[in-house]
Every structure is written in C-alpha cells, then in structure tokens.
C-alpha positions as CSV (number, residue, x, y, z in Angstrom):
1,R,-24.6,-9.7,-21.9
2,W,-21.3,-10.7,-20.4
3,D,-20.9,-13.4,-17.8
4,A,-19.0,-12.6,-14.6
5,S,-15.7,-14.0,-15.7
6,E,-15.7,-12.2,-19.0
7,A,-16.6,-8.9,-17.3
8,A,-13.8,-9.4,-14.8
9,E,-11.3,-10.1,-17.5
10,K,-12.3,-7.0,-19.5
11,I,-12.1,-4.8,-16.3
12,E,-8.7,-6.2,-15.3
13,L,-7.4,-5.5,-18.8
14,Q,-8.5,-1.9,-18.6
15,I,-7.4,-1.0,-15.0
16,G,-4.8,-3.6,-14.2
17,K,-1.9,-1.2,-14.6
18,D,-3.5,1.4,-12.3
19,L,-4.2,-1.2,-9.6
20,Q,-0.6,-2.3,-9.7
21,F,0.6,1.3,-9.3
22,I,-1.8,1.7,-6.4
23,R,-0.4,-1.4,-4.7
24,I,3.2,-0.3,-5.1
25,N,2.4,3.2,-3.8
26,G,0.6,1.7,-0.8
27,T,3.6,-0.5,-0.1
28,V,6.0,2.5,-0.3
29,V,3.8,4.8,1.8
30,G,3.3,2.0,4.4
31,A,7.1,1.4,4.6
32,L,7.8,5.1,5.1
33,A,5.1,5.4,7.8
34,G,6.5,2.4,9.6
35,L,10.0,3.8,9.4
36,A,8.8,7.2,10.7
37,I,7.0,5.6,13.7
38,Y,10.0,3.4,14.5
39,T,12.4,6.4,14.3
40,I,10.2,8.5,16.6
41,A,9.7,5.7,19.1
42,T,13.4,4.9,19.2
43,L,14.9,8.4,19.2
44,V,12.3,10.5,21.0
45,I,10.1,8.3,23.2
46,A,12.5,5.5,24.3
47,P,15.1,7.7,26.2
48,F,12.3,9.1,28.4
49,A,10.6,5.7,29.0
50,A,13.5,4.3,31.1
C-alpha cells in the first residue's frame, strides 16, 4: 500500500501536464470573458446610463 505522499506524487506525475493545461485554459477563458463583459458594459450599457 502507498502512503498519502507517495500516492500524491504518482498521481501528479501522471496528470500534472493535463492540470497545467486546464489551468492555462481557465486563465485564457476567464480573461476573454472579462474582456467581453467590460466591452459590453463600456460600449453598450454606459452610454444609456448617463
């Protein structure tokens, strides 16, 4: 049987690259969503708010 640290190390070695890819994709998608929300708020909503 593996202890917790050995199991964690083996899992990280197997899926570490996939997790990094997911983190990068999440950052990119979050940035694009934020940019879209900012653009809509600035160009569409703001002129009518005043």
